[in-house]
N, C-alpha and C positions, 0 to 999 in steps of 0.2 A: 756388358748391360746388352747390346744388341743381339747377343746368342739367345738371350731369355726373352726379348722383348716382343708383345703380340699385337696385332691390329685385330679387332673384332669388330664386325658389321651386326647392329642388332635390327631385325625386321620385325615389326610389331603391327598386327592387324587390329585395326580400329572401325573396321566395318560393320553393318547392323547386324549381322549374323553372331557377333560375338557377345550381344545382350544377352544370350540364353543362360540359363542356370547351368553351373558347372561345380562339380565337387560336393561335400558334405555340408560346407558353410553357408549355403545358399549366397553364394557369389557369383558372378558373372563371369564368363570365360575373359572378357575385357579386365576387369578388375585385376583376376588371378595374373593374366599375361602381364600386365601393367605392373604388378608387384615384383613379377620375376625380373622384368628389366631394371626396376628400381634397384632390386638386390644385386643384380649383376653389375651395376655401375657403382654400388658402394662397397663390394667387394675389391673392385679395381682400384677404389681411392685407397681404401686401408690396407690391402694386401699386394696389390701389384700397381703402384702409382705410375711406373713408367710404361705401362702398356696404354694403347691408344684406343677408343671407343667411338664409333659413329652410329647412328641411329636413321632407319628409313621407315616410314609410316604408310601403310597399305590399306585403302578402304578411306581416304580422306575424301572431303567434300572438294575441295580444291586439287589442282595438279601442279606439282613443282617440282620437275627432275630433268636431268640433262639429257638423257634417252629421248624423252620426249620432245624437247626442244629439237635435236637434230634427227630425229627419225619420225616422230610421231606415234600414236597408237598406245602409249604406256599411261593410261588414263588413271585418276584417283591413287596416286602413287606420290608421295612427297619426301624429299630429302631435308631430314629434321635436323640434324647434326653433321657436320663434316666431321671426318677422323681427326681426332684429337685426344689429348688427354681427358681423362673422367675427371669430372669438377662437381661442386655443390649446385652451381648455377643449372647446369644439366638436370640435376634432380629438382630443383625448384620447378622449371619450366616443365618438364616432365609431371611432375604432381598436379600443377594448377591449370594449366594451359590443355593439355592433350585429353580429349574428350571422345567417345564413340560417335560414328557418323551415322547417316542414313542410306550410305552405298556400300557395295562391294567392291573388290578389286581382283585381280587375277594375281595368284599367287605366283606363277611362273615368270609372269613380268616384273614383280616385285623382286626375285629372285635376280632376274637379268640388272635391273635397277640396280641393286645392292651390290652386284658383283662388278659392274662397270664403276660404282660409287667408290668401292673399295680400293680398284685398281688404279683410280685416279688419285686418291688420297694417300695410298702407300708408295706412291711414286716419289723417287731421290730419298726414300728413307729406308732404313735397315730393319728388317722384323725377321724374327726367327719363325715365326707361324702367323698364317691368315686364317682366319675364322669367320664365318657367316653362321647368325643363328635365326632361325624363323620360327616365330611362336604365332601359330594361327588355328583356326577352325577348320581351313581347307575346305570350305563349302562352295566356292566361288566354281563356276564354269570355266574349263582350260580345253582350248582346242590347239594342238600342236601340228605343227606340219610336219613332212617327212624328214629325217635327219636333224630337227631342231633340239630336240632332246640330246643326241649323241654329241652336238656340237657345243652344248651347254656343259655337258659332262667334260668335254676335251678341255674347255676353258677353264674349270675348276681344277683340272689334273697339272695343266701346265702352269697356274699361277705360283705356286701350287695353294690349293685351298681347302678347308676342312667345312663341311656343311654339316650342321646339325638342326634338327627338327623336333621342336616342343609342340605336342597336342595332347589332347586330353581323351584320345580312343588309341593309346598305344599300351601294349603288354609287355612286362619283363620277365621272361620265363625264368623259373628257380633253376639254379645249375643242379646237377645231379649230385649224388652222394660223394662220387670221386671228385668232383670240383667243388665241392663244398667247404665254404671259408670257416674260420674258427667261430665267425659268430653266428653261424647256422644257415645264411641265405648268402648267397652271390647272385647278381644280376648279368644277364648277356648284355654284353656292351653295345649291341645296335639295337636291340627290341624288334618288335613286330607290331603291326597294327591289328587292332583285334577284329575278330570277324563276327562277334556278339552285338546284338541291338539292332536296332532299326535305323538303317543309313541310307540316305539317297543315293542315286544311280551317279550323281556328279561325284558325292564324296567318296564312294568305292573306286570310282574311276581316277580322282586325284590321289587316293592313297597308293594305287597301283603304280602310277606315274613317278609318286616321291619314292617308293621303295625302290624302284628301278634305279632313279637317279642316287640314291644315299648308298645302294649296293655297288654301283658302279665307280663312285667317288669315293668309297670309304669312308664315308659319313657316319651319322648315328641318330637314332631315333631316341626321343626319350617322353615318359609320361610327365604331365605338367604337375603331378603329384610327387613324383620322385623328384622334379627339377626345385620344388618349394623344399623338401627337406633337404636338399644339398646345399641349397643357397640360404638357408635360415641362419647358419653359423657363419663366421668370418674367420679364415684361417690365413695366416703367414704364408707367403710364397715359400715352398719347400727348395732349398739350394743346398748345392754339395759343397761342403766347407772347404777350403783350402788347406792343405797339410802344412804344418810347421815343421821344415826339415832342418835336422840338426845332427850333430855326431856326438853318439852317446860314448864317453870315455870312462874307461875303469882302469884305473891307474895310470902308468905312464905308457903302456904298450898297446892296450887292447881297445880299439874302437870300432863302433858298428854305426853304419850310417842308418838314421831313423827317420820315419815319419810320423808326426802327431796329429791326431783328429779330436776333434770335439765329441765327446761320447753323449754327455748330459749336459745342458745348460739351463740357466735359468730362463723362463718363458717371460719374454718383455712384452707389456701391454701396449697402448696406444702411444707413439712418438710424439715428440712436440710437432706442432703445426701452425700456420700463421692465423691470426686473427683476421676476420671477414667481416666486415659491416653489411647489413642488408642494403641501406640506402647507399646507391653508387655515388653519389655525391660527397658523404660524408669520410672524413679521413681518420683512420683509427692511429692513435697514437698510445705509445707505452708510457705510463707514470709510474715511477717508483716512490713511496712513501716509507720513511722512517719512524718508529715507533719506540718510546722507551718507557717501561712500566705501562704499557697500554695506552700511552699518550703519544699524541703526534709530535714531532719535533724535527728540527733541523741540524744535524751535525755539523761540526767543525772538520771539514775534510783536510784541512792543512795540518791538525794536531793529530790526527788519527795514527794507530799502529796496528799491524797486524796481531791477531790473537786466534786462540781455539779455545773453544768451550770443553772442558774436562768435568762432565756433569754440569753442575751450577755453578764451577769456578772458572773463571776467566784467566788464561793463561798467555801473557803477552809474549808475543815471536819479533825477534829481531833478526833482520836479514842480514846482519854481520856475523851470526852464529853460523850462517850456512858454511859449508865446505865442499870442495870440489871432490866428490867421490865417484872413483871409477870403478865400474864393476867388471870391466875388460869385455872381451869378445862374446858374442852369442855363444851359449854352452849349455851341455845337459852333461853335468860331471858328477860320477858316483862318489860319494863320502865314504860308503860302508855298507854293511849288510846286518839286519839286527832280526831276531826272532819275530814272526809274524804277532806273537802273543802282546809284544811289546809296544805295538800301534793300537792305542784306544781311540774308541770314536771321538772323544772330546778333544783328542790333538789333531782332527781335520778340520780344515777350514776351505775357503775358496766358494766360488759360485758354480762350480761344475766339475765335470769329471772329463779325463782324456785318456786315449788308448794310444800307446805307443807299438807301432808296427816297423819291420825292417822295411827300409826305402824301396820303391818298387823297382825293377829289373836288377836289383842287387843280390845276386844269389849268395856272395860271400858273407855279407851281414845278415842275411836270412838265415844261413846256416848257423852264424854265431850266435843271433839272438835265440834260436831254436834250442841251443844247447845250454844257454844261460839260464833259460826260462825252466827247461827241465830240471836242471841243478837247484834252481831256486825252491821248485815244487818239491823235490825230494827232500831238502834240507829244511823246508818251512820256513825261508827266510823272506824279508823284505828288503828291496833296496832302498837308501837313502840318497837323495841326489840333489844338487844345488841346480838351478834352472835361470838363466839369464835369456830373456827372450829376445832382447835387441842388444846391441851393443851399449854399455853404459846405463843399461836400466835396472830396476832395483832385483836385487836377486831373491829367489823364493826357494823354500826347501820344499823338495815333493818325495814323497812315498810312492813307490813303484810295486805293485803286486802282481806276481806272475799268474796268468791264466791263460785258457784256450777258448776263443770264440769262435763258434763255428768250425771248430776243428783247426783254428788257424792260432800259432802262438802269439800272443803280444802282452804288452805290460799295462795295466790299469793304473794311471797316474791320478794321485790327488795331494793336493797342498797341506802342509803341514805346519803349525802355527810355531813362533819364536817362542822361547822360554818366558819372557817377560809377558807373554799375552796369555798365558796358562793360569787360570782362577780357579782354584780347588775351594768348593762350595760344601760346606758339612750340614748335612740333614740328620734330623733323627732317624732312628729305625723304624721302618713301616711293620716289621711283624715283632711282637713279643710274647712273651706265653701267656701274658693276661689277655692279647687280644688276637690269639691264634685261632684260624677259622677251623669250623666242624668237617667232618667228612660230607654231611647233609650240604655244607655250604659251599663246598668245593665242587661235589656233583651239580647243584644248581649254576654255577659260574659257568661250568663246562658246558652244561645243556643252553644256556643263553648264547654262549660262543658258536655252538654249532647251527642253533637256529638263526644266527645272524650272517652265517656264512653268504658271501656275495658272490660265489662262482656258481650258484644257480638262482640268483636273486631277481631274475626277470622271466617272464613267461611270455610268449607270443605264439605267432602260428605254427612255428616249427619246433619248440618245446620250450625248455628252459635254457639261460644263457646267463653269461656273467654280467653282474651290475657293475656300473662304473669302470670298464674296462680302461685299463689304463692308457692304451695307445688310440683308442677312439672317444674317450671324454674329454672334451675341450673345458677350458678353465670358465666357470660361469661369471667370474667378476668382469674378465676381460671381454665376454661376448656382450653382457650387460652394458659395458662403458662404449663399445662400439656401437651397440643399437641407440644410446642414449645420445651419443655426440652425432648420429645420423639424423635422429628425430630433431635434434635441436638446431641442425644446420638446413633442416627442410622447413620447420615450423619455428623460427626464432621466437615467436612470443607465447608459444603453447605450452604448458606446463609439461615437465618431465615425464616419460611414461612409467607405469609401474612395471616390475620384472615379468618378463613373459612366462607362461607356463611351463614350455619345456625347459627354461632354465630353471625355474623354480623346482622342476622335478630332479635336477643335479645337485640341490643341496637339501632334499628330504630324503625320508627313509622309503626305498621301494615299499609299494603296497603289499607284496609277498611276504618280505622280513618281517613287517611290521605285523600281519596277522598270524604269522607261525612263532613270533616271539612273544606273544601274550602270555602264554601259559608259563614260559620260563620266567617273565618278568613277575609275576604274580607269586612264584615260589621265592624269587629274589626278595620281594617285598616281606614276606613271611619270615623268612630265615634271617634278613638283616633288618631289623627294627631300627629305626632312626629316632634318638632322642635328643631334643635340644638342650645342649649344655650351655647355660649361662655362665661365661667367665668375667668374674669381676677384676677387669683389668687393672683398675685402681689399685686392688688389694694386693693383687700379685706384685705390682711394681714397688710398692711401698715395702712389702715383706723382702723382695730383692734387694733394694737400697739398703734396707736395715742390716744385711748381712755383710754389707761392705765393710772391709777393716782396713787401716792404714797402717802399714808398717814404719818403724822407724827412720826410715831411709827415705819415706815420702812415697813409695811405691803402694799402689793398691791393689788388694787382692780380694777374692770372695771368699768367704766361709758360710758354712751350712751346720745347720744342727745335725741335717741328715747327709752326711758325706757319700753315700752310696745311691743318692738319688739319681735317676736315669734321664731326667728330663733335661734335653738340650739346651732348652730356653732359659733355664736358670743358672746355667753354669758358665762361669767367667774365667778369662785367661788368668794363669796364675802368677804372671808378673806383668802387670800391665800398668803402664806409664801414661797418663794423661797430659798434656800441656794447657789445652783450651778445650770447650766444647765444639765438638765436631758435629757433622751432617749424618755420620754413619750412625753412632748410637748417642744423641744428643741427651736423652733423659738420663741414662747411664753415667755420661761424661758430667753431667751436672751434679748428680748426686756425689760422684768421686770427688770433684773438686771442694765441694763444700766439706766433705768430711776429711779432706787434707786440711784444710782450714783458710782456704782461700776466702777474699773479701765477697760478701754477699753482693755488693753493688758491681762489682766486676764481672763475677759471674752471671748475675741477671742481664748483662748487657751482651753477653756473649750468646747466650741462649736465646734472646730476643732476635738478634741477627740471625741466628741459625733457623729460627721457626719462620722468619719471613723469607730467607732464601728458600727453604724448603717448600714453602707454601705459593710465592710469587714469581719465583725463578726455575723450579724444577719442571721437565717437560709433563711429567705425571705425579700428582699430589699422593704422598703416601699417609693415608689418613691415620693409620695406626700410630705409626711414627712420629707425628706431629701431636696427635693427641696425648700420647705418653709425657711428650715434653712439656706441654702446656700444663699436663696435670701434676708433674713433678715439681714444676716452677711454681704453680700455685699452692701445693702442700706445704713447701717450703716457706712461700712468702706467709703463710698463716702463722707460722713461729717467728720468722724474724723481721716482719714489717710489710703489712699487706699493701701499703699506699703504693710501692714501686709497681706491683704487678696490677694494682687497679688502675693505675696511670696509662700502664702500657697496653693493658685489655681495652681500655677505650679507644686509643689511637689505632689499635688494631682491628677493632671494630669498623671504624671509618675505611680503613684501607680496605677490606674484604668486600665491604658493600658498595664502594667507588669502583673497584676492580671487577664487578659483577661474580663474586665468590659467595652468593648466596646459598649455593649447596653445601659447601664448607661451612658457613655459618651455622645453618641448621643442623648439619649431621654430626659436628663435631662441638662447638661451644655450647649450643642452645639445648641438644640432645644429651650431652654428657655434663651439664650443668658447669660450664668453667668460666662463667662469667665473675663479676664482682663478687670480692671477699667481704661479706658483710659481717656487722657487728655480732651475729650469732655464731660465725666461724671463728672469729678472732677478736680477743679483747682491744686490740691495737686499731680496729678499723671503726670509722664511723659512719659507715654506709648503713642504712636503715634497710628492714626487709623489703619495704616498697620500692626503693630505689634499685633493689637488687632485681626484682622482677621486671620492673620497667626497662631494665637495661636489655632483657631479652627481647624487647620489642624493637624491631627494625625501624620503626617510624620515631623512636624518641631518642634525643641526643644524649649521650651520659654527661653529667656534671661533676664528674669525679673530680676533675683537676681541681675545681674551687673547694669541694668538701675536704679533699685530702690535704690542700694546702693548710688548713685551720688544725690539722691533727697535732696532738701533743707529742706524739712519739716521735724521736729524731734517731736515726741511725748515725753512731759515732764513726762507723767504718766508711759511711757515705761521706762524712763531713770531710774526713783525711782524703778520701778519693778525690775530692773536687777542688782540694788546696793544689 
């Protein structure tokens, strides 16, 4: 940590000359400088929490610094924050208490105070780099004695300390064509003071002195506009990953010393942090509440056992089932080779990609690995290997692809799934003779693809460049989260801010692409007319269940009057055995069991439980599946006895409304008319038409129970089931 730890001393000019307008947004230089300091501290909190930051104010009404106490003469300079880890308290004080003053201060004296303050604060601590950042208008009068400037430069060099100056009169010269970067423009690292505009004699003198200091101390000049652009985004500190050194074994005799590095990994957002209360006297306590069916309850911890959720099913787990599995020593062992075409994309898993190279300073392993990679490329094969990261850890299956990165031979390693994890999903074909696109439609789509090319999607002063460049575009979700957390920490009672405009541009279509795609989109609209097809789901499922036949041995199969029909949704597996109604295909299972001759009361209980599980226990509600299950239950209840469905739908309504499932109630039950079965739909029902309509009103409680208790119809199967 000490090899990358940095100590940064910030100097913020709060003098009266900072109240002049600066920039295009009519902000004063003080407001922009204060914003830069705020963003620097925020970046330290999020990206480099181990770095330490201090703050010196120049141009204050009062004087509070150690050099003035010891030597005198360092007026209107205050040491605001000692060198220490950046925190939210510093930002709150910076936001609320630091205001511009009515006096100016000597910027050179401020540099001397900050240098001494940094040196004292860094004593007995280990830092990789020391840095001083001065943000000032540089308008005060500075008189230096002979040798004073060289003495200060020697002090910076001996510490050693890097000096950065942020000012609004700095120009960054564009690099020449030979040095031009991929994005079109490069900036000179140092920058120069601009010679344009009306500047006072003192300002020109100050710029000359500072340019001399920066040149001799290898510092840097930066325009405040560029600083704001650089600080507006939060980036994690780039660190060099440590290699995973392991012996690659092939067979019993061949061994290659390798080092594995992370090539691509999932970007992690904001990590966990401690909760802090604005009131210093208050104590923050964490409280855990337990809920069951959206209701608060206290579990009996003594009688709890471990379990896992498999979809909506709870699978108990007993620790006695554990067995001591030993995977052995750390290894990367080759299991064999296979053709590259056998490794499909759906077989790959994991959270990233690794690259395997020969271990550093091992010439023999490098020669072996190079020969192996060349042979694999010639044969077009991929290595399958087992990887044990550490002793007795879970083994993983890896696929190693041969390649050359920047002319260096290496193996790209990706994790493979096990056979039990492969799930093959069948989808209907996208193209058919009936829906085959015409040549004009193909040309229109190709024209739209060309118009949406991102490689020249942005225009600036230097010409066209790539939009959303992979290595230069940050995750807008993480950036918005960082800014939201920072805003909440500084303003705990204020509402959360909306997404900033520069982040909104990262999720919006670039104006250039939107403009040149208009003509292609118009052609698409003409050549691909959209027609709304209203599918009668109820009729489709009734037709589907009518096709189900039951074989003499009890297995259910599907038969159709059109055996060559190509719709995948209407095809049933040839020999499908159903034991009870399940959560995968509840409507179909319900129809199959009734066709087989199962008791209506038993199957009703099963489908009621399945519907409740799908609605109240699933992470996402599958509206179509539940609607089909309710529909088939309701249709069969019309013929076999509506009172059971009516009693259940009344209780189901109460459960939906009590658990805030009004959207499901309106979208499925009310819209599809899956309410009470009235006398108009079934002769066995005693529910009137008015009671059916009142049922759909959420403010009316159903009286189905009392009405159905007096019904004359009695299901004999139900009587036997209850005995």
